[in-house]
C-alpha positions in Angstrom: -5.5 30.2 87.0 -2.8 29.7 84.0 -6.0 30.6 81.5 -5.9 33.5 83.4 -2.6 34.6 83.1 -2.0 33.3 79.4 -5.7 36.1 79.0 -4.0 39.1 80.8 -0.8 38.4 78.5 -2.4 38.1 75.6 -4.1 41.3 77.0 -1.2 43.3 77.3 0.8 42.0 74.8 -2.9 43.2 72.1 -2.4 46.5 73.5 1.6 46.8 73.3 1.0 45.9 70.2 -1.4 48.8 69.4 0.1 51.4 70.6 4.2 51.0 69.0 2.4 50.5 65.5 3.1 52.7 62.8 1.1 55.3 61.7 -0.6 54.7 58.5 -0.3 58.1 55.8 -3.1 58.8 54.6 -2.6 59.8 51.0 -4.1 61.4 48.1 -5.6 59.8 45.0 -3.5 59.5 41.8 -4.5 62.5 39.5 -4.0 61.7 35.8 -0.8 63.6 35.8 1.2 62.1 38.6 1.1 59.0 35.7 3.7 58.7 32.9 2.5 56.0 30.6 5.4 55.5 28.0 5.1 57.6 24.9 6.7 57.9 21.4 8.4 60.1 20.2 8.3 61.3 17.0 9.8 59.4 14.1 9.3 56.0 15.9 8.2 53.2 14.1 4.5 52.3 15.5 3.7 48.5 14.9 -0.6 48.2 14.4 -1.9 45.6 15.6 -6.3 44.3 14.7 -7.2 42.3 17.5 -6.1 40.4 19.9 -2.2 40.3 19.9 0.8 39.3 23.1 2.4 42.9 21.9 6.2 42.7 24.5 7.0 45.9 23.5 4.0 48.3 24.3 3.8 51.9 23.4 0.5 54.1 24.7 -0.3 56.7 21.8 -3.4 57.7 22.5 -5.1 58.2 25.6 -8.7 57.0 25.7 -11.7 59.2 27.4 -10.6 59.5 31.2 -12.7 60.6 33.7 -11.4 64.0 34.9 -14.6 64.9 37.4 -14.7 63.7 40.8 -17.2 60.5 41.5 -19.6 62.0 44.2 -21.8 59.7 46.2 -25.9 59.9 46.6 -27.4 59.0 49.4 
C-alpha cells in the first residue's frame, strides 16, 4: 500500500505545481530598431583591421544586409 500513496502524492504534487506555476509572457520578436549598437561619433578615431583580429574596444561603423521582410513559411 506504500507505493499507491507515493504515486498519489506525486500526482497531486504535479497538479499543484502546474496550477501555481507562473504563466509565460508572450514577447514580440525583436526588431532592428530595438537593438542599440554602439556607434562612433563624428571625429572619433577609428582603427582599421584587415583580416582576423581580436579587438577589445569595438565600434559598429556599418550594418550590413539585414532582412527587413518577414520570413514566410510555405507548406
